[in-house]
MARLOFI-339445 format. One record per residue (C-alpha): x, y, z; residue in one letter. Coordinates in nm, 3 decimals. Example, Ala and Ser with C-alpha at 12.3 -4.5 7.8 and 13.67 -1.06 7.14 Angstrom:
<nodes>
<c1: 1.230; c2: -0.450; c3: 0.780; residu: A>
<c1: 1.367; c2: -0.106; c3: 0.714; residu: S>
</nodes>
This chain:
<nodes>
<c1: -1.990; c2: -0.558; c3: -1.294; residu: M>
<c1: -2.329; c2: -0.541; c3: -1.184; residu: F>
<c1: -2.649; c2: -0.756; c3: -1.282; residu: A>
<c1: -2.893; c2: -0.618; c3: -1.488; residu: R>
<c1: -3.131; c2: -0.817; c3: -1.269; residu: N>
<c1: -2.977; c2: -0.678; c3: -0.879; residu: Q>
<c1: -3.261; c2: -0.619; c3: -0.687; residu: R>
<c1: -3.211; c2: -0.267; c3: -0.527; residu: H>
<c1: -3.333; c2: -0.164; c3: -0.122; residu: E>
<c1: -3.642; c2: -0.080; c3: -0.131; residu: S>
<c1: -3.866; c2: 0.243; c3: 0.070; residu: K>
<c1: -4.183; c2: 0.150; c3: 0.206; residu: N>
<c1: -4.361; c2: 0.564; c3: 0.108; residu: C>
<c1: -4.382; c2: 0.763; c3: 0.480; residu: P>
<c1: -4.683; c2: 0.867; c3: 0.327; residu: F>
<c1: -4.920; c2: 0.556; c3: 0.188; residu: C>
<c1: -4.718; c2: 0.269; c3: 0.265; residu: R>
<c1: -4.732; c2: 0.127; c3: -0.032; residu: D>
<c1: -4.367; c2: -0.088; c3: -0.078; residu: K>
<c1: -4.344; c2: -0.028; c3: -0.482; residu: Y>
<c1: -4.144; c2: 0.247; c3: -0.470; residu: T>
<c1: -3.825; c2: 0.341; c3: -0.767; residu: K>
<c1: -3.574; c2: 0.546; c3: -0.684; residu: K>
<c1: -3.594; c2: 0.877; c3: -0.853; residu: N>
<c1: -3.246; c2: 1.051; c3: -0.896; residu: G>
<c1: -3.117; c2: 1.292; c3: -0.565; residu: R>
<c1: -3.153; c2: 1.575; c3: -0.414; residu: K>
<c1: -2.930; c2: 1.789; c3: -0.208; residu: L>
<c1: -2.669; c2: 1.480; c3: -0.212; residu: G>
<c1: -2.895; c2: 1.218; c3: -0.060; residu: K>
<c1: -3.080; c2: 0.984; c3: -0.273; residu: Q>
<c1: -3.420; c2: 1.078; c3: -0.375; residu: Q>
<c1: -3.764; c2: 0.777; c3: -0.409; residu: Y>
<c1: -4.152; c2: 0.845; c3: -0.587; residu: Q>
<c1: -4.451; c2: 0.584; c3: -0.545; residu: C>
<c1: -4.578; c2: 0.431; c3: -0.775; residu: I>
<c1: -4.876; c2: 0.437; c3: -0.677; residu: A>
<c1: -4.945; c2: 0.777; c3: -0.502; residu: C>
<c1: -4.697; c2: 0.943; c3: -0.753; residu: K>
<c1: -4.562; c2: 1.134; c3: -0.450; residu: R>
<c1: -4.137; c2: 1.192; c3: -0.363; residu: Q>
<c1: -3.976; c2: 1.148; c3: -0.059; residu: F>
<c1: -3.681; c2: 1.130; c3: 0.069; residu: L>
<c1: -3.468; c2: 0.847; c3: 0.206; residu: C>
<c1: -3.743; c2: 0.665; c3: 0.287; residu: G>
<c1: -3.803; c2: 0.968; c3: 0.584; residu: T>
<c1: -4.054; c2: 1.235; c3: 0.690; residu: R>
<c1: -4.044; c2: 1.446; c3: 0.917; residu: L>
<c1: -4.235; c2: 1.506; c3: 1.197; residu: N>
<c1: -4.263; c2: 1.860; c3: 1.340; residu: N>
<c1: -4.343; c2: 1.778; c3: 1.707; residu: Q>
<c1: -4.020; c2: 1.629; c3: 1.731; residu: T>
<c1: -3.823; c2: 1.880; c3: 1.505; residu: L>
<c1: -3.977; c2: 2.156; c3: 1.797; residu: W>
<c1: -3.890; c2: 1.971; c3: 2.078; residu: I>
<c1: -3.465; c2: 1.946; c3: 1.949; residu: E>
</nodes>
């Protein structure tokens, strides 16, 4: 059984770097999070860098 007060791994917001986020469903099979401070949504705590994508 799962404990109600069990802490889940929280992710830092890639936009404002705030550590207070909550799980917000799934998208494309990946966990989606929402930042409580700036209200933006992101996937798995990572943000793609356009320069890195062009190099690869």
